[in-house]
N, CA and C atoms of all chains as a GROMACS GRO file, in nm:
protein
  582
    1MET      N    1   8.635  10.267  12.370
    1MET     CA    2   8.711  10.279  12.246
    1MET      C    3   8.623  10.338  12.137
    2ASP      N    4   8.674  10.439  12.066
    2ASP     CA    5   8.588  10.492  11.959
    2ASP      C    6   8.596  10.401  11.836
    3ALA      N    7   8.503  10.423  11.745
    3ALA     CA    8   8.488  10.330  11.633
    3ALA      C    9   8.613  10.328  11.545
    4ARG      N   10   8.674  10.446  11.526
    4ARG     CA   11   8.793  10.450  11.441
    4ARG      C   12   8.905  10.365  11.499
    5THR      N   13   8.923  10.376  11.632
    5THR     CA   14   9.027  10.298  11.700
    5THR      C   15   8.996  10.149  11.689
    6ARG      N   16   8.868  10.113  11.703
    6ARG     CA   17   8.830   9.973  11.692
    6ARG      C   18   8.863   9.918  11.553
    7VAL      N   19   8.830   9.995  11.451
    7VAL     CA   20   8.858   9.953  11.314
    7VAL      C   21   9.009   9.936  11.296
    8GLU      N   22   9.084  10.032  11.346
    8GLU     CA   23   9.229  10.026  11.330
    8GLU      C   24   9.288   9.904  11.402
    9GLU      N   25   9.239   9.878  11.523
    9GLU     CA   26   9.292   9.763  11.598
    9GLU      C   27   9.259   9.630  11.530
   10LEU      N   28   9.139   9.620  11.476
   10LEU     CA   29   9.103   9.498  11.404
   10LEU      C   30   9.194   9.477  11.283
   11LEU      N   31   9.222   9.587  11.213
   11LEU     CA   32   9.310   9.576  11.096
   11LEU      C   33   9.453   9.541  11.138
   12ARG      N   34   9.499   9.602  11.247
   12ARG     CA   35   9.635   9.570  11.295
   12ARG      C   36   9.645   9.423  11.337
   13GLY      N   37   9.535   9.370  11.392
   13GLY     CA   38   9.533   9.229  11.428
   13GLY      C   39   9.539   9.138  11.306
   14ALA      N   40   9.473   9.181  11.198
   14ALA     CA   41   9.466   9.098  11.077
   14ALA      C   42   9.590   9.116  10.989
   15PHE      N   43   9.650   9.236  10.996
   15PHE     CA   44   9.767   9.266  10.912
   15PHE      C   45   9.882   9.316  10.998
   16PRO      N   46   9.932   9.228  11.087
   16PRO     CA   47  10.034   9.272  11.182
   16PRO      C   48  10.162   9.317  11.110
   17GLY      N   49  10.210   9.433  11.150
   17GLY     CA   50  10.335   9.483  11.095
   17GLY      C   51  10.320   9.551  10.959
   18ASP      N   52  10.199   9.547  10.901
   18ASP     CA   53  10.182   9.608  10.770
   18ASP      C   54  10.144   9.756  10.782
   19GLU      N   55  10.168   9.826  10.673
   19GLU     CA   56  10.140   9.969  10.670
   19GLU      C   57   9.990   9.989  10.649
   20LEU      N   58   9.925  10.056  10.744
   20LEU     CA   59   9.782  10.080  10.726
   20LEU      C   60   9.737  10.210  10.790
   21SER      N   61   9.627  10.262  10.739
   21SER     CA   62   9.572  10.384  10.798
   21SER      C   63   9.420  10.378  10.795
   22VAL      N   64   9.359  10.444  10.891
   22VAL     CA   65   9.213  10.452  10.898
   22VAL      C   66   9.175  10.598  10.917
   23GLU      N   67   9.092  10.644  10.823
   23GLU     CA   68   9.048  10.784  10.833
   23GLU      C   69   8.896  10.786  10.854
   24ASP      N   70   8.855  10.863  10.953
   24ASP     CA   71   8.713  10.887  10.976
   24ASP      C   72   8.674  11.001  10.881
   25ARG      N   73   8.606  10.967  10.771
   25ARG     CA   74   8.587  11.063  10.662
   25ARG      C   75   8.498  11.179  10.700
   26THR      N   76   8.403  11.155  10.787
   26THR     CA   77   8.306  11.259  10.817
   26THR      C   78   8.315  11.309  10.961
   27GLY      N   79   8.397  11.241  11.041
   27GLY     CA   80   8.404  11.276  11.182
   27GLY      C   81   8.291  11.216  11.263
   28GLY      N   82   8.201  11.144  11.195
   28GLY     CA   83   8.085  11.086  11.263
   28GLY      C   84   8.109  10.946  11.318
   29GLY      N   85   8.228  10.891  11.290
   29GLY     CA   86   8.259  10.759  11.344
   29GLY      C   87   8.190  10.644  11.273
   30ASP      N   88   8.143  10.666  11.149
   30ASP     CA   89   8.083  10.553  11.078
   30ASP      C   90   8.115  10.550  10.928
   31HIS      N   91   8.186  10.651  10.879
   31HIS     CA   92   8.230  10.651  10.739
   31HIS      C   93   8.382  10.646  10.738
   32PHE      N   94   8.437  10.535  10.693
   32PHE     CA   95   8.582  10.519  10.704
   32PHE      C   96   8.648  10.498  10.568
   33GLN      N   97   8.768  10.552  10.559
   33GLN     CA   98   8.856  10.521  10.446
   33GLN      C   99   8.973  10.444  10.504
   34VAL      N  100   8.990  10.320  10.464
   34VAL     CA  101   9.104  10.244  10.514
   34VAL      C  102   9.200  10.213  10.400
   35SER      N  103   9.328  10.222  10.431
   35SER     CA  104   9.431  10.186  10.334
   35SER      C  105   9.521  10.082  10.398
   36VAL      N  106   9.548   9.975  10.324
   36VAL     CA  107   9.634   9.870  10.376
   36VAL      C  108   9.733   9.830  10.266
   37ALA      N  109   9.861   9.827  10.302
   37ALA     CA  110   9.963   9.774  10.210
   37ALA      C  111  10.023   9.651  10.276
   38SER      N  112  10.007   9.537  10.212
   38SER     CA  113  10.050   9.413  10.276
   38SER      C  114  10.102   9.313  10.174
   39PRO      N  115  10.206   9.239  10.209
   39PRO     CA  116  10.252   9.131  10.120
   39PRO      C  117  10.146   9.023  10.102
   40ARG      N  118  10.049   9.018  10.194
   40ARG     CA  119   9.940   8.919  10.180
   40ARG      C  120   9.857   8.943  10.054
   41PHE      N  121   9.863   9.064  10.001
   41PHE     CA  122   9.783   9.096   9.882
   41PHE      C  123   9.852   9.056   9.752
   42ASP      N  124   9.980   9.027   9.763
   42ASP     CA  125  10.055   8.996   9.640
   42ASP      C  126   9.992   8.878   9.567
   43GLY      N  127   9.969   8.896   9.440
   43GLY     CA  128   9.915   8.788   9.358
   43GLY      C  129   9.764   8.770   9.368
   44LEU      N  130   9.698   8.852   9.452
   44LEU     CA  131   9.552   8.841   9.466
   44LEU      C  132   9.482   8.945   9.379
   45SER      N  133   9.362   8.912   9.333
   45SER     CA  134   9.281   9.010   9.261
   45SER      C  135   9.231   9.115   9.360
   46LEU      N  136   9.185   9.228   9.307
   46LEU     CA  137   9.132   9.332   9.396
   46LEU      C  138   9.015   9.281   9.479
   47VAL      N  139   8.930   9.198   9.417
   47VAL     CA  140   8.816   9.142   9.492
   47VAL      C  141   8.868   9.060   9.610
   48GLU      N  142   8.970   8.978   9.585
   48GLU     CA  143   9.025   8.895   9.694
   48GLU      C  144   9.092   8.983   9.800
   49GLN      N  145   9.160   9.088   9.757
   49GLN     CA  146   9.225   9.179   9.852
   49GLN      C  147   9.120   9.246   9.942
   50HIS      N  148   9.014   9.296   9.879
   50HIS     CA  149   8.911   9.363   9.958
   50HIS      C  150   8.839   9.265  10.050
   51ARG      N  151   8.825   9.140  10.005
   51ARG     CA  152   8.762   9.040  10.091
   51ARG      C  153   8.840   9.020  10.222
   52LEU      N  154   8.973   9.025  10.212
   52LEU     CA  155   9.054   9.009  10.334
   52LEU      C  156   9.028   9.124  10.431
   53VAL      N  157   9.010   9.244  10.376
   53VAL     CA  158   8.980   9.359  10.461
   53VAL      C  159   8.839   9.345  10.521
   54TYR      N  160   8.744   9.304  10.438
   54TYR     CA  161   8.607   9.283  10.489
   54TYR      C  162   8.606   9.176  10.599
   55ASP      N  163   8.685   9.070  10.580
   55ASP     CA  164   8.691   8.963  10.681
   55ASP      C  165   8.740   9.020  10.814
   56ALA      N  166   8.843   9.103  10.809
   56ALA     CA  167   8.898   9.162  10.931
   56ALA      C  168   8.795   9.250  11.001
   57LEU      N  169   8.708   9.311  10.921
   57LEU     CA  170   8.612   9.408  10.977
   57LEU      C  171   8.470   9.351  10.978
   58ALA      N  172   8.459   9.218  10.979
   58ALA     CA  173   8.326   9.156  10.970
   58ALA      C  174   8.233   9.201  11.084
   59ASP      N  175   8.287   9.210  11.206
   59ASP     CA  176   8.201   9.247  11.319
   59ASP      C  177   8.146   9.388  11.307
   60PRO      N  178   8.233   9.490  11.294
   60PRO     CA  179   8.177   9.625  11.282
   60PRO      C  180   8.094   9.646  11.156
   61LEU      N  181   8.115   9.563  11.052
   61LEU     CA  182   8.028   9.572  10.934
   61LEU      C  183   7.892   9.514  10.965
   62ALA      N  184   7.891   9.402  11.040
   62ALA     CA  185   7.765   9.333  11.068
   62ALA      C  186   7.682   9.408  11.172
   63ASP      N  187   7.749   9.470  11.269
   63ASP     CA  188   7.670   9.532  11.377
   63ASP      C  189   7.633   9.679  11.346
   64GLY      N  190   7.667   9.724  11.226
   64GLY     CA  191   7.623   9.857  11.184
   64GLY      C  192   7.715   9.970  11.227
   65THR      N  193   7.827   9.936  11.295
   65THR     CA  194   7.923  10.039  11.332
   65THR      C  195   7.975  10.111  11.208
   66ILE      N  196   8.006  10.031  11.106
   66ILE     CA  197   8.054  10.090  10.981
   66ILE      C  198   7.936  10.108  10.888
   67HIS      N  199   7.909  10.234  10.859
   67HIS     CA  200   7.800  10.264  10.767
   67HIS      C  201   7.852  10.266  10.623
   68GLU      N  202   7.974  10.318  10.609
   68GLU     CA  203   8.034  10.322  10.476
   68GLU      C  204   8.183  10.295  10.488
   69LEU      N  205   8.234  10.212  10.397
   69LEU     CA  206   8.375  10.174  10.402
   69LEU      C  207   8.437  10.191  10.265
   70ARG      N  208   8.541  10.272  10.261
   70ARG     CA  209   8.619  10.282  10.136
   70ARG      C  210   8.752  10.214  10.160
   71ILE      N  211   8.791  10.135  10.063
   71ILE     CA  212   8.911  10.052  10.081
   71ILE      C  213   9.011  10.079   9.970
   72LYS      N  214   9.136  10.094  10.013
   72LYS     CA  215   9.246  10.104   9.916
   72LYS      C  216   9.350  10.002   9.959
   73THR      N  217   9.377   9.906   9.871
   73THR     CA  218   9.475   9.802   9.908
   73THR      C  219   9.593   9.807   9.812
   74LYS      N  220   9.705   9.759   9.861
   74LYS     CA  221   9.827   9.758   9.781
   74LYS      C  222   9.912   9.641   9.826
   75GLY      N  223   9.970   9.570   9.733
   75GLY     CA  224  10.062   9.464   9.769
   75GLY      C  225  10.196   9.522   9.808
   76ALA      N  226  10.286   9.435   9.849
   76ALA     CA  227  10.418   9.483   9.888
   76ALA      C  228  10.515   9.477   9.771
   77ALA      N  229  10.479   9.398   9.669
   77ALA     CA  230  10.570   9.379   9.555
   77ALA      C  231  10.580   9.506   9.471
   78MET      N  232   6.295   8.526   9.555
   78MET     CA  233   6.383   8.644   9.554
   78MET      C  234   6.527   8.608   9.522
   79LYS      N  235   6.574   8.502   9.589
   79LYS     CA  236   6.711   8.457   9.566
   79LYS      C  237   6.731   8.418   9.419
   80ASP      N  238   6.633   8.347   9.364
   80ASP     CA  239   6.644   8.303   9.225
   80ASP      C  240   6.642   8.420   9.129
   81GLN      N  241   6.561   8.522   9.162
   81GLN     CA  242   6.556   8.641   9.077
   81GLN      C  243   6.692   8.710   9.073
   82ILE      N  244   6.753   8.722   9.192
   82ILE     CA  245   6.884   8.788   9.201
   82ILE      C  246   6.988   8.708   9.123
   83LYS      N  247   6.985   8.578   9.142
   83LYS     CA  248   7.079   8.490   9.072
   83LYS      C  249   7.065   8.504   8.921
   84GLU      N  250   6.941   8.510   8.878
   84GLU     CA  251   6.914   8.521   8.736
   84GLU      C  252   6.974   8.650   8.678
   85ILE      N  253   6.962   8.756   8.753
   85ILE     CA  254   7.017   8.885   8.707
   85ILE      C  255   7.169   8.879   8.704
   86ILE      N  256   7.228   8.827   8.812
   86ILE     CA  257   7.375   8.819   8.819
   86ILE      C  258   7.430   8.737   8.703
   87GLU      N  259   7.366   8.625   8.678
   87GLU     CA  260   7.418   8.534   8.577
   87GLU      C  261   7.374   8.568   8.435
   88GLY      N  262   7.257   8.631   8.424
   88GLY     CA  263   7.200   8.653   8.291
   88GLY      C  264   7.233   8.787   8.228
   89GLU      N  265   7.265   8.887   8.310
   89GLU     CA  266   7.289   9.021   8.254
   89GLU      C  267   7.437   9.039   8.220
   90ASP      N  268   7.462   9.117   8.115
   90ASP     CA  269   7.602   9.146   8.080
   90ASP      C  270   7.671   9.216   8.197
   91VAL      N  271   7.613   9.327   8.240
   91VAL     CA  272   7.668   9.400   8.354
   91VAL      C  273   7.553   9.431   8.450
   92ALA      N  274   7.560   9.376   8.569
   92ALA     CA  275   7.457   9.402   8.670
   92ALA      C  276   7.514   9.492   8.778
   93LEU      N  277   7.441   9.597   8.808
   93LEU     CA  278   7.481   9.690   8.915
   93LEU      C  279   7.371   9.692   9.022
   94PHE      N  280   7.404   9.638   9.139
   94PHE     CA  281   7.311   9.646   9.252
   94PHE      C  282   7.346   9.772   9.330
   95MET      N  283   7.250   9.861   9.341
   95MET     CA  284   7.279   9.995   9.392
   95MET      C  285   7.169  10.045   9.486
   96LYS      N  286   7.201  10.155   9.554
   96LYS     CA  287   7.099  10.222   9.635
   96LYS      C  288   7.037  10.331   9.550
   97GLY      N  289   6.910  10.314   9.518
   97GLY     CA  290   6.840  10.407   9.430
   97GLY      C  291   6.843  10.356   9.287
   98THR      N  292   6.805  10.444   9.195
   98THR     CA  293   6.803  10.410   9.053
   98THR      C  294   6.900  10.502   8.980
   99PRO      N  295   6.937  10.468   8.856
   99PRO     CA  296   7.028  10.556   8.782
   99PRO      C  297   6.971  10.699   8.769
  100GLN      N  298   6.839  10.711   8.769
  100GLN     CA  299   6.777  10.843   8.759
  100GLN      C  300   6.777  10.915   8.893
  101PHE      N  301   6.780  10.838   9.001
  101PHE     CA  302   6.775  10.898   9.135
  101PHE      C  303   6.861  10.816   9.230
  102VAL      N  304   6.991  10.844   9.226
  102VAL     CA  305   7.087  10.766   9.303
  102VAL      C  306   7.083  10.812   9.449
  103MET      N  307   7.080  10.714   9.541
  103MET     CA  308   7.062  10.748   9.682
  103MET      C  309   7.190  10.737   9.765
  104CYS      N  310   7.302  10.715   9.699
  104CYS     CA  311   7.425  10.694   9.774
  104CYS      C  312   7.545  10.730   9.687
  105GLY      N  313   7.640  10.798   9.746
  105GLY     CA  314   7.757  10.844   9.672
  105GLY      C  315   7.838  10.731   9.609
  106ASN      N  316   7.844  10.618   9.677
  106ASN     CA  317   7.923  10.507   9.624
  106ASN      C  318   7.853  10.440   9.506
  107SER      N  319   7.721  10.431   9.513
  107SER     CA  320   7.647  10.380   9.398
  107SER      C  321   7.667  10.472   9.278
  108GLN      N  322   7.669  10.601   9.303
  108GLN     CA  323   7.694  10.700   9.197
  108GLN      C  324   7.832  10.679   9.136
  109ARG      N  325   7.933  10.657   9.222
  109ARG     CA  326   8.069  10.638   9.171
  109ARG      C  327   8.078  10.516   9.081
  110ALA      N  328   8.014  10.407   9.123
  110ALA     CA  329   8.018  10.284   9.042
  110ALA      C  330   7.946  10.306   8.909
  111LEU      N  331   7.830  10.368   8.915
  111LEU     CA  332   7.752  10.395   8.794
  111LEU      C  333   7.831  10.485   8.699
  112ASP      N  334   7.893  10.589   8.753
  112ASP     CA  335   7.970  10.683   8.670
  112ASP      C  336   8.086  10.612   8.601
  113ALA      N  337   8.156  10.526   8.676
  113ALA     CA  338   8.270  10.455   8.619
  113ALA      C  339   8.223  10.363   8.506
  114LEU      N  340   8.111  10.293   8.528
  114LEU     CA  341   8.058  10.203   8.425
  114LEU      C  342   8.014  10.282   8.302
  115ARG      N  343   7.955  10.398   8.325
  115ARG     CA  344   7.912  10.483   8.213
  115ARG      C  345   8.031  10.532   8.133
  116ARG      N  346   8.136  10.576   8.205
  116ARG     CA  347   8.256  10.624   8.134
  116ARG      C  348   8.316  10.513   8.049
  117ALA      N  349   8.303  10.390   8.098
  117ALA     CA  350   8.357  10.277   8.023
  117ALA      C  351   8.262  10.234   7.911
  118GLY      N  352   8.144  10.298   7.905
  118GLY     CA  353   8.048  10.266   7.799
  118GLY      C  354   7.974  10.136   7.819
  119ALA      N  355   7.973  10.086   7.942
  119ALA     CA  356   7.915   9.954   7.968
  119ALA      C  357   7.763   9.956   7.957
  120PRO      N  358   7.707   9.845   7.905
  120PRO     CA  359   7.562   9.829   7.912
  120PRO      C  360   7.526   9.787   8.055
  121VAL      N  361   7.450   9.869   8.125
  121VAL     CA  362   7.428   9.845   8.267
  121VAL      C  363   7.283   9.806   8.294
  122THR      N  364   7.265   9.700   8.370
  122THR     CA  365   7.134   9.666   8.424
  122THR      C  366   7.138   9.696   8.573
  123ALA      N  367   7.062   9.796   8.613
  123ALA     CA  368   7.067   9.843   8.751
  123ALA      C  369   6.951   9.785   8.832
  124VAL      N  370   6.982   9.745   8.954
  124VAL     CA  371   6.880   9.695   9.046
  124VAL      C  372   6.887   9.777   9.174
  125ASP      N  373   6.776   9.838   9.209
  125ASP     CA  374   6.768   9.915   9.334
  125ASP      C  375   6.746   9.817   9.450
  126ILE      N  376   6.836   9.822   9.548
  126ILE     CA  377   6.822   9.726   9.659
  126ILE      C  378   6.737   9.784   9.773
  127LEU      N  379   6.703   9.913   9.763
  127LEU     CA  380   6.637   9.977   9.877
  127LEU      C  381   6.491   9.936   9.903
  128PRO      N  382   6.413   9.903   9.799
  128PRO     CA  383   6.271   9.878   9.825
  128PRO      C  384   6.242   9.765   9.925
  129ASP      N  385   6.334   9.667   9.934
  129ASP     CA  386   6.309   9.553  10.021
  129ASP      C  387   6.442   9.507  10.083
  130PRO      N  388   6.455   9.510  10.216
  130PRO     CA  389   6.581   9.472  10.281
  130PRO      C  390   6.626   9.329  10.246
  131GLN      N  391   6.530   9.248  10.205
  131GLN     CA  392   6.562   9.110  10.170
  131GLN      C  393   6.653   9.103  10.047
  132ILE      N  394   6.641   9.202   9.958
  132ILE     CA  395   6.725   9.202   9.837
  132ILE      C  396   6.872   9.205   9.878
  133ARG      N  397   6.904   9.297   9.968
  133ARG     CA  398   7.043   9.311  10.009
  133ARG      C  399   7.092   9.187  10.084
  134GLN      N  400   7.006   9.135  10.171
  134GLN     CA  401   7.044   9.015  10.247
  134GLN      C  402   7.077   8.899  10.155
  135GLU      N  403   6.987   8.874  10.060
  135GLU     CA  404   7.007   8.761   9.969
  135GLU      C  405   7.127   8.785   9.879
  136LEU      N  406   7.143   8.909   9.834
  136LEU     CA  407   7.254   8.942   9.746
  136LEU      C  408   7.388   8.918   9.816
  137SER      N  409   7.402   8.970   9.939
  137SER     CA  410   7.528   8.954  10.010
  137SER      C  411   7.554   8.809  10.048
  138ALA      N  412   7.446   8.734  10.073
  138ALA     CA  413   7.463   8.592  10.101
  138ALA      C  414   7.517   8.519   9.977
  139LEU      N  415   7.467   8.558   9.861
  139LEU     CA  416   7.510   8.496   9.736
  139LEU      C  417   7.653   8.534   9.700
  140SER      N  418   7.686   8.662   9.715
  140SER     CA  419   7.815   8.712   9.666
  140SER      C  420   7.925   8.705   9.772
  141GLY      N  421   7.886   8.699   9.900
  141GLY     CA  422   7.984   8.705  10.007
  141GLY      C  423   8.048   8.843  10.016
  142TRP      N  424   7.978   8.943   9.965
  142TRP     CA  425   8.031   9.081   9.963
  142TRP      C  426   7.938   9.165  10.050
  143PRO      N  427   7.992   9.229  10.153
  143PRO     CA  428   7.901   9.289  10.252
  143PRO      C  429   7.844   9.427  10.217
  144THR      N  430   7.903   9.496  10.119
  144THR     CA  431   7.861   9.635  10.098
  144THR      C  432   7.793   9.654   9.963
  145ILE      N  433   7.729   9.768   9.949
  145ILE     CA  434   7.662   9.810   9.825
  145ILE      C  435   7.735   9.936   9.778
  146PRO      N  436   7.760   9.952   9.651
  146PRO     CA  437   7.714   9.875   9.536
  146PRO      C  438   7.795   9.748   9.512
  147GLN      N  439   7.739   9.662   9.425
  147GLN     CA  440   7.810   9.544   9.377
  147GLN      C  441   7.793   9.537   9.226
  148VAL      N  442   7.905   9.514   9.158
  148VAL     CA  443   7.903   9.508   9.012
  148VAL      C  444   7.943   9.367   8.966
  149PHE      N  445   7.863   9.311   8.879
  149PHE     CA  446   7.891   9.180   8.821
  149PHE      C  447   7.899   9.192   8.670
  150VAL      N  448   7.995   9.122   8.610
  150VAL     CA  449   7.999   9.111   8.465
  150VAL      C  450   7.983   8.963   8.430
  151ARG      N  451   7.873   8.931   8.361
  151ARG     CA  452   7.843   8.793   8.324
  151ARG      C  453   7.865   8.696   8.441
  152GLY      N  454   7.810   8.731   8.555
  152GLY     CA  455   7.814   8.639   8.668
  152GLY      C  456   7.934   8.653   8.760
  153GLU      N  457   8.036   8.727   8.715
  153GLU     CA  458   8.156   8.741   8.798
  153GLU      C  459   8.152   8.871   8.878
  154LEU      N  460   8.174   8.858   9.008
  154LEU     CA  461   8.180   8.979   9.092
  154LEU      C  462   8.305   9.058   9.057
  155ILE      N  463   8.285   9.181   9.014
  155ILE     CA  464   8.397   9.268   8.979
  155ILE      C  465   8.440   9.349   9.101
  156GLY      N  466   8.342   9.387   9.184
  156GLY     CA  467   8.375   9.458   9.306
  156GLY      C  468   8.274   9.565   9.340
  157GLY      N  469   8.311   9.648   9.437
  157GLY     CA  470   8.230   9.762   9.476
  157GLY      C  471   8.282   9.888   9.411
  158ALA      N  472   8.243  10.004   9.464
  158ALA     CA  473   8.276  10.132   9.402
  158ALA      C  474   8.426  10.156   9.394
  159ASP      N  475   8.499  10.122   9.501
  159ASP     CA  476   8.643  10.148   9.501
  159ASP      C  477   8.714  10.070   9.392
  160ILE      N  478   8.678   9.943   9.379
  160ILE     CA  479   8.745   9.859   9.280
  160ILE      C  480   8.708   9.902   9.138
  161VAL      N  481   8.578   9.925   9.115
  161VAL     CA  482   8.534   9.963   8.980
  161VAL      C  483   8.599  10.095   8.938
  162ASP      N  484   8.609  10.187   9.032
  162ASP     CA  485   8.676  10.315   9.010
  162ASP      C  486   8.822  10.293   8.971
  163GLU      N  487   8.888  10.211   9.050
  163GLU     CA  488   9.030  10.184   9.029
  163GLU      C  489   9.053  10.115   8.894
  164LEU      N  490   8.966  10.018   8.865
  164LEU     CA  491   8.981   9.945   8.739
  164LEU      C  492   8.953  10.035   8.619
  165GLU      N  493   8.858  10.126   8.635
  165GLU     CA  494   8.826  10.216   8.524
  165GLU      C  495   8.942  10.311   8.498
  166ALA      N  496   9.001  10.360   8.606
  166ALA     CA  497   9.112  10.455   8.594
  166ALA      C  498   9.233  10.391   8.527
  167SER      N  499   9.254  10.262   8.552
  167SER     CA  500   9.372  10.195   8.496
  167SER      C  501   9.346  10.135   8.358
  168GLY      N  502   9.219  10.140   8.313
  168GLY     CA  503   9.185  10.080   8.184
  168GLY      C  504   9.151   9.933   8.193
  169GLU      N  505   9.167   9.880   8.312
  169GLU     CA  506   9.142   9.737   8.338
  169GLU      C  507   8.995   9.700   8.318
  170LEU      N  508   8.908   9.791   8.357
  170LEU     CA  509   8.763   9.766   8.347
  170LEU      C  510   8.722   9.748   8.200
  171GLN      N  511   8.771   9.839   8.116
  171GLN     CA  512   8.741   9.831   7.974
  171GLN      C  513   8.793   9.699   7.915
  172ARG      N  514   8.914   9.660   7.959
  172ARG     CA  515   8.971   9.534   7.911
  172ARG      C  516   8.885   9.415   7.953
  173LYS      N  517   8.843   9.420   8.080
  173LYS     CA  518   8.759   9.313   8.133
  173LYS      C  519   8.627   9.303   8.056
  174LEU      N  520   8.568   9.418   8.027
  174LEU     CA  521   8.440   9.419   7.954
  174LEU      C  522   8.459   9.364   7.813
  175GLU      N  523   8.570   9.402   7.748
  175GLU     CA  524   8.598   9.351   7.613
  175GLU      C  525   8.618   9.201   7.615
  176GLU      N  526   8.690   9.156   7.718
  176GLU     CA  527   8.719   9.013   7.729
  176GLU      C  528   8.590   8.933   7.748
  177LYS      N  529   8.500   8.987   7.831
  177LYS     CA  530   8.379   8.911   7.865
  177LYS      C  531   8.265   8.932   7.766
  178LEU      N  532   8.257   9.054   7.711
  178LEU     CA  533   8.139   9.088   7.630
  178LEU      C  534   8.173   9.104   7.483
  179GLY      N  535   8.302   9.108   7.451
  179GLY     CA  536   8.341   9.128   7.311
  179GLY      C  537   8.382   9.273   7.286
  180GLN      N  538   8.458   9.291   7.177
  180GLN     CA  539   8.516   9.421   7.144
  180GLN      C  540   8.413   9.534   7.137
  181ASP      N  541   8.295   9.500   7.084
  181ASP     CA  542   8.198   9.608   7.059
  181ASP      C  543   8.089   9.611   7.167
  182TYR      N  544   8.133   9.597   7.292
  182TYR     CA  545   8.035   9.595   7.402
  182TYR      C  546   7.973   9.732   7.429
  183ARG      N  547   8.041   9.838   7.383
  183ARG     CA  548   8.002   9.973   7.425
  183ARG      C  549   7.870  10.017   7.363
  184ASN      N  550   7.760  10.003   7.434
  184ASN     CA  551   7.638  10.069   7.386
  184ASN      C  552   7.587  10.169   7.489
  185GLY      N  553   7.650  10.167   7.606
  185GLY     CA  554   7.619  10.268   7.707
  185GLY      C  555   7.474  10.268   7.753
  186GLU      N  556   7.402  10.161   7.721
  186GLU     CA  557   7.262  10.156   7.759
  186GLU      C  558   7.247  10.127   7.908
  187VAL      N  559   7.164  10.205   7.975
  187VAL     CA  560   7.139  10.180   8.116
  187VAL      C  561   6.991  10.150   8.134
  188ARG      N  562   6.963  10.031   8.189
  188ARG     CA  563   6.822   9.999   8.215
  188ARG      C  564   6.807   9.954   8.360
  189THR      N  565   6.685   9.960   8.406
  189THR     CA  566   6.658   9.930   8.546
  189THR      C  567   6.564   9.812   8.557
  190VAL      N  568   6.597   9.722   8.647
  190VAL     CA  569   6.508   9.610   8.674
  190VAL      C  570   6.460   9.621   8.818
  191ALA      N  571   6.330   9.612   8.838
  191ALA     CA  572   6.277   9.615   8.974
  191ALA      C  573   6.249   9.472   9.020
  192LEU      N  574   6.293   9.442   9.140
  192LEU     CA  575   6.267   9.309   9.196
  192LEU      C  576   6.140   9.313   9.278
  193ALA      N  577   6.055   9.219   9.252
  193ALA     CA  578   5.933   9.211   9.331
  193ALA      C  579   5.951   9.106   9.439
  194GLY      N  580   5.896   9.132   9.554
  194GLY     CA  581   5.912   9.041   9.667
  194GLY      C  582   5.827   8.916   9.651
   0.00000   0.00000   0.00000
């Protein structure tokens, strides 16, 4: 599985049924732009929203798979 | 080291933990955060995390935030480059700075603190 697919699967596991996308920004498999729109973000601060994304991607962040992560989150409301 | 980092987070008006220094930024995201803070006129205390890997380890352990840069206003984690960018664009960052630092926070001063191991 390539890194982009792994990131996407982890996000789909954490945000089932929600609208999300993962872009490999450089083609190198370690700089990603992820966008997630989820009702789970409703009422949360941006810091809390991004924390949920970081939690979902804790493994690839810890093992160095993700060198750079850009996050865009949006609630459903 | 941990105490030094804590002191900066809690003691500085705006603390920016970044890769490189404001004079020589080593990462695009650190640049984005610095630029957004500058546009907002924030007084910035910058800390380069690159000289010692322990700085980043201790910082992330304290903040629970895995990536660099990290921006704090009077002890509160505001976020990384994406959030600071977004908040600056919406005017939210300026509001937050006024709320925490007072109406006349804008001095645009940028200074650098080096952490010794």
